[in-house]
C-alpha positions in Angstrom: 61.0 73.8 75.8 60.4 75.2 79.2 63.6 75.7 81.4 63.8 75.3 85.1 64.5 78.5 87.1 68.0 77.2 87.9 68.9 76.4 84.2 67.3 79.8 83.1 69.6 81.6 85.6 72.6 79.7 84.3 71.9 80.6 80.7 71.3 84.2 81.6 74.5 84.4 83.6 76.7 82.9 80.9 77.3 86.2 79.0 78.4 88.0 82.2 80.7 85.1 83.2 82.2 85.0 79.7 82.8 88.8 79.8 84.5 88.6 83.2 86.7 85.7 82.0 87.8 87.8 79.0 88.6 90.8 81.3 90.5 88.5 83.7 92.5 87.0 80.8 93.3 90.5 79.4 94.4 91.7 82.8 96.7 88.7 83.3 98.1 89.2 79.8 98.7 92.9 80.4 100.5 92.1 83.7 102.8 89.7 81.9 103.6 91.9 79.0 103.4 95.6 80.1 105.7 97.2 82.7 103.8 97.7 86.0 102.3 101.0 86.9 102.5 101.7 90.6 99.7 103.2 92.6 102.0 106.1 93.3 102.3 106.8 89.6 98.6 106.5 89.2 97.5 108.7 92.1 100.0 111.6 92.0 100.0 113.7 88.9 102.1 116.7 89.9 105.7 116.3 88.6 107.0 118.5 91.4 105.7 116.0 93.9 107.1 113.0 92.1 110.5 114.7 92.0 110.4 115.0 95.8 109.6 111.3 96.3 113.0 110.0 95.1 116.4 111.3 96.3 119.6 111.7 94.3 120.5 108.0 94.9 117.1 106.9 93.4 115.9 105.9 96.9 112.2 106.3 97.7 110.3 105.5 100.9 106.8 106.2 99.5 103.9 104.3 98.0 100.4 105.1 96.7 97.4 105.4 99.0 93.8 105.7 97.8 92.8 108.1 100.5 95.9 110.3 101.0 97.5 109.7 97.6 100.9 108.8 99.1 102.2 107.4 102.3 105.3 105.9 103.8 106.0 102.3 102.9 105.7 99.9 105.8 108.5 97.8 107.2 111.4 100.0 106.3 114.5 99.2 108.4 117.0 102.1 108.6 116.7 103.1 105.0 118.7 106.2 104.1 116.5 108.6 102.2 117.7 112.1 101.4 120.2 112.1 104.4 117.4 110.8 106.7 117.5 107.4 108.3 113.9 106.0 108.2 112.3 103.0 109.8 108.6 102.4 109.7 106.2 100.0 111.4 103.4 97.9 109.9 101.0 100.9 110.0 103.2 102.9 107.6 104.4 105.3 110.4 107.9 106.4 111.4 107.3 105.0 114.9 109.6 102.7 117.0 106.9 100.1 117.7 103.6 98.7 116.4 100.6 100.6 117.4 98.5 98.9 120.1 95.1 99.7 121.6 95.4 102.4 124.3 95.1 100.8 127.7 92.9 102.2 130.5 94.7 105.2 132.1 97.0 105.6 129.1 97.7 108.9 127.5 98.2 109.3 123.7 99.2 112.4 121.8 98.8 112.4 118.0 101.0 114.9 116.1 99.6 115.8 112.7 102.1 117.3 110.3 104.3 117.3 107.3 108.1 116.8 106.8 108.8 119.0 109.8 106.9 116.8 112.2 108.2 113.7 110.3 111.7 114.9 111.2 113.3 115.4 107.8 117.1 115.0 108.2 116.8 114.3 111.9 119.1 112.7 112.5 121.4 113.6 109.5 123.1 110.5 108.1 125.3 110.1 105.1 124.7 107.2 102.7 128.4 106.2 102.7 128.3 106.0 106.6 124.8 104.6 107.3 125.6 103.7 110.9 127.2 106.9 111.9 124.7 109.4 113.2 123.5 110.8 116.5 121.0 108.5 118.1 119.8 111.2 120.4 118.9 113.5 117.5 115.1 112.9 117.2 112.1 114.7 115.8 110.0 116.6 118.3 107.2 114.0 118.7 109.8 111.4 119.9 111.3 114.0 122.2 107.9 114.7 123.7 107.4 111.0 124.4 110.8 110.5 125.9 110.5 113.5 128.2 107.0 112.7 129.3 107.8 109.1 130.0 110.9 110.1 132.0 108.9 112.6 134.1 106.0 110.2 134.7 107.4 106.7 135.4 105.0 103.9 135.4 102.4 105.8 133.2 101.6 104.5 129.7 102.4 107.4 127.4 102.7 107.4 123.6 103.2 110.1 121.0 102.3 109.1 117.5 103.4 111.2 114.5 100.8 111.1 111.7 103.3 112.9 109.5 104.5 112.4 105.9 106.8 114.6 103.8 104.8 116.6 101.3 101.5 116.5 103.2 99.2 119.5 103.5 96.5 120.3 106.0 94.0 118.9 103.5 95.6 115.5 103.8 96.1 115.8 107.6 92.4 116.5 108.0 91.4 113.4 106.0 93.9 111.2 107.8 92.7 112.2 111.3 89.1 111.7 110.2 90.0 108.1 109.1 92.2 107.3 112.1 90.9 109.2 115.1 88.5 106.4 116.2 91.1 103.7 116.3 93.9 105.9 117.9 91.7 107.4 120.6 94.0 110.3 121.3 93.9 112.4 124.4 95.6 115.3 122.7 96.0 116.3 119.0 98.5 118.8 117.7 98.6 120.1 114.1 101.5 121.8 112.4 101.3 122.4 108.6 102.1 125.2 106.2 104.9 125.1 103.7 103.2 122.5 101.5 99.9 124.4 101.8 101.4 127.5 100.2 103.3 125.7 97.5 102.0 126.6 94.1 100.1 124.2 91.8 97.7 124.5 88.9 94.8 123.3 91.1 94.1 123.3 94.9 94.3 120.1 96.9 90.6 120.2 97.5 90.0 120.1 93.7 92.9 117.8 92.7 92.8 115.4 95.7 89.2 114.7 96.7 89.0 112.5 99.8 85.4 111.5 99.9 84.4 107.8 100.2 83.4 107.4 96.5 86.6 109.0 95.1 88.7 106.9 97.5 86.9 103.7 96.4 87.3 104.5 92.7 91.0 105.1 93.1 91.4 101.9 95.0 89.6 100.0 92.2 91.6 101.7 89.5 94.9 100.8 91.2 93.9 97.1 91.3 93.8 96.9 87.5 96.9 97.4 85.3 94.8 97.9 82.3 93.0 100.9 83.9 96.3 102.2 85.3 98.0 102.1 81.9 95.0 103.7 80.3 95.0 106.5 82.8 98.7 107.2 82.3 98.3 107.2 78.5 95.5 109.7 78.8 97.5 111.9 81.1 100.5 112.0 78.7 98.4 112.9 75.7 99.4 116.3 74.2 97.0 119.0 75.3 96.6 122.7 75.2 98.6 124.7 77.7 96.9 124.9 81.1 94.8 128.0 81.5 95.1 130.2 84.6 97.9 130.7 87.0 99.4 128.7 89.8 97.6 128.8 93.1 98.5 127.6 96.6 97.7 124.0 97.2 95.6 125.1 100.1 94.3 128.7 100.0 94.2 130.6 103.3 90.5 130.0 103.9 90.8 126.3 103.3 93.9 126.3 105.5 91.8 127.7 108.4 88.9 125.4 107.7 91.1 122.4 107.7 92.5 123.2 111.2 89.0 124.0 112.5 87.9 120.6 111.2 90.9 118.9 112.9 90.0 120.7 116.2 86.4 119.6 115.9 87.3 115.9 115.1 89.5 115.9 118.2 86.9 117.4 120.5 84.2 115.0 119.2 86.4 112.2 120.6 87.0 114.0 123.9 90.6 115.0 123.0 92.3 118.3 123.6 93.8 120.1 120.6 96.7 122.5 120.0 97.5 124.2 116.7 101.1 125.2 115.9 102.1 128.0 113.5 104.2 127.1 110.6 108.0 127.1 111.1 110.1 128.9 108.5 113.6 130.4 108.8 113.5 133.8 107.0 111.6 136.1 104.7 114.6 137.1 102.5 115.5 133.9 100.7 112.1 133.6 98.9 110.1 136.7 99.8 107.0 135.7 97.8 106.8 132.3 99.4 107.5 133.8 102.8 104.7 136.3 102.2 102.1 133.6 101.4 103.2 131.6 104.4 102.9 134.7 106.7 99.4 135.4 105.4 98.3 131.8 106.1 99.9 131.9 109.6 98.2 135.2 110.4 94.8 134.0 109.2 95.2 130.8 111.3 96.2 132.7 114.4 93.2 135.0 114.2 90.8 132.2 113.7 92.2 130.0 116.5 92.3 132.9 119.0 88.7 134.0 118.0 87.4 130.5 118.8 89.5 129.8 121.9 91.6 127.1 120.3 95.1 126.9 121.9 97.6 128.3 119.4 101.4 128.3 119.6 104.1 130.0 117.7 107.7 129.5 118.4 109.3 132.9 117.5 112.8 131.4 117.1 111.5 129.0 114.5 109.8 131.7 112.4 111.0 134.6 110.3 110.8 136.8 113.4 113.9 135.0 114.8 116.1 135.6 111.8 119.1 135.8 111.5 119.8 134.4 115.0 117.6 131.4 114.3 120.0 130.0 111.6 121.5 127.7 114.3 118.1 125.9 114.6 117.6 125.1 110.9 119.1 122.6 108.5 117.9 124.8 105.6 115.0 127.2 105.0 112.1 124.9 105.9 113.2 122.2 108.3 114.6 122.6 111.8 117.7 120.6 112.6 118.2 118.5 115.7 118.7 121.6 117.9 115.6 123.1 116.4 113.5 120.1 117.2 114.8 120.2 120.8 113.7 123.8 121.0 110.4 122.9 119.4 109.7 120.1 121.9 110.6 122.2 124.9 108.4 125.1 123.8 105.5 122.8 123.0 105.7 120.9 126.3 105.8 124.2 128.3 102.8 125.5 126.3 100.8 122.3 126.7 101.5 122.3 130.5 100.5 126.0 130.9 97.2 125.4 129.0 96.4 122.3 131.1 96.3 120.1 128.0 98.5 117.3 129.5 95.8 116.3 132.0 98.0 116.0 135.1 101.1 114.7 133.5 104.3 116.2 135.0 107.2 117.8 133.1 110.8 116.9 133.9 111.4 120.0 136.0 108.3 119.3 138.1 109.3 115.7 138.6 112.6 116.7 140.1 111.0 118.8 142.8 
């Protein structure tokens, strides 16, 4: 009996349709029976990183991201995480408003960074007094925006912090590559370092590939609880002790390459760029860590100066300023509110001196 083309196609497709129905039924059953696995559990394997996601009160502000592995949750409203009051917009940014297209004549600065640029514990707030904190204590990106707006009334100015605790320059590079076209920045700053020198069993480039195929596969895996549970089960299987020694998440040569790529991405879009040396309080508390960080910073400075890329170090916010700089730090890594004010003032002066503000005035100039 000869079949019509339509009926032949129907018969040939039946096995595939049946297979998909079985998979869908299994996925549904798995979601009803098994505890859910979050994308954050699936994407991030390092136990050290997971420990940093949740504070002592079991509060977390993070979720999984197929490109960057983790990001801030959207729509947070004054959540107290690790003595930091955090609100986020729909774009997963600690930013006071939704992002909108940059208008003609507007000026947008994008600040790439980690928990320093994010503003860890700025302002400091205690969980038992969630409404008692200094509203004028702000991270340096917010201070930049406030000062530039005050000195340039009537001009559309926005400073966007693409910054998440735990991020390395590897993630900052991938984030800017993904977002630079939509944001259309006029100026990009980058400040990374402590996470880059943190030790792991694999570098970020090996453990966190950010290519389109890897990103798509992670997104697909996170959409299936069967795949997610299988991945966790395989990860927890007993194995031989890991060979080799711990290495920096981002070796010095990759650290330099990431900043050069950030500078090139900015310049391709017609944006200026400024690179900022890592802030760190002293070289006595953890000498080995301080030595790795100093090596990364020195390599970065040499590379930026050799290529004519504006590079800033704030001596009071590095080991060179110790012990007098203790007043500017909450602890070893993160500047306090006073440190962020110092940071913002130094950065604004540097940007103005280098002509990177494209005609914007500073507060002192506006008063003349």
